[in-house]
C-alpha positions in Angstrom: -0.1 0.0 -0.1 1.4 3.4 -0.9 0.6 6.4 1.5 0.7 9.7 -0.2 1.9 12.9 1.9 -1.8 14.1 1.9 -3.1 10.9 3.5 -0.2 10.7 5.9 -0.7 14.2 7.2 -4.5 13.7 7.8 -4.2 10.3 9.5 -1.0 11.0 11.7 0.2 13.9 13.6 3.1 15.7 11.9 5.4 18.0 13.4 8.0 20.5 12.1 11.2 19.9 14.0 15.2 19.8 13.9 17.2 16.9 12.5 20.6 16.8 13.8 23.8 16.5 11.6 27.4 17.5 12.0 30.0 16.2 14.1 30.8 16.1 17.8 30.3 19.7 19.4 29.7 21.0 15.8 25.8 20.8 15.5 24.1 21.6 12.0 20.3 21.0 11.7 17.9 20.4 8.9 14.3 21.6 9.5 12.0 18.8 8.4 8.3 17.7 8.6 8.1 14.4 10.1 5.5 12.0 11.7 5.6 12.6 15.5 6.3 9.0 16.2 9.4 8.7 14.3 12.8 9.3 15.9 14.7 12.7 16.1 16.9 11.5 13.3 14.7 9.1 11.7 12.3 9.1 8.6 11.0 12.4 7.6 8.4 13.6 5.0 10.0 16.7 3.7 12.9 19.0 4.2 11.8 22.8 4.6 15.1 24.6 5.9 18.3 24.4 7.6 19.5 26.0 11.0 23.4 26.6 11.9 23.8 27.7 15.3 27.4 27.8 15.4 27.7 30.8 13.0 27.8 34.3 14.4 24.8 35.2 14.2 23.1 31.9 13.9 22.1 31.0 10.1 18.7 30.1 9.2 17.3 29.2 5.8 13.7 28.2 5.2 12.1 27.1 1.8 9.2 29.7 2.6 6.5 28.1 0.2 7.0 24.5 1.7 7.0 25.8 5.2 3.8 27.8 4.8 2.2 24.9 2.9 2.9 22.4 5.7 1.7 24.8 8.3 -1.6 25.2 6.5 -1.8 21.5 6.3 -1.6 21.3 10.4 2.1 20.4 10.8 2.9 21.7 14.5 6.3 23.3 15.0 8.4 22.3 18.2 9.1 25.3 20.4 12.6 25.8 18.9 11.4 25.6 15.2 8.4 28.0 16.2 11.1 30.6 17.4 13.0 30.2 14.1 9.7 30.8 12.2 9.2 33.9 14.1 12.5 35.2 13.5 12.5 34.6 9.9 8.9 36.3 9.5 7.1 33.1 8.1 4.6 33.2 10.8 3.9 36.8 10.1 3.4 36.1 6.4 1.1 33.0 7.4 -1.1 35.3 9.6 -1.5 37.9 6.8 -2.5 35.4 4.3 -5.2 34.0 6.8 -6.4 37.6 7.3 -7.1 37.9 3.6 
């Protein structure tokens, strides 16, 4: 049985969270949409950005269209990802789109 992303999102809770990469003491994160039941570095549905906390200032890149699309579908960001969304202005854009 093949499960599409749309069916997966409706049947299971999805979250937007950080997936750790990099070496010891050198973290680098991908921001991904994943099933809530999967492991931190396990399977994911879609990659929506990157986060490098070691750079000064910390570097955050989002694929804005994908991030907004997943938030509209109901993906719940973790507290850290929520703060990154606020810093990058994506939550402001999402609230403006909902107001229209």
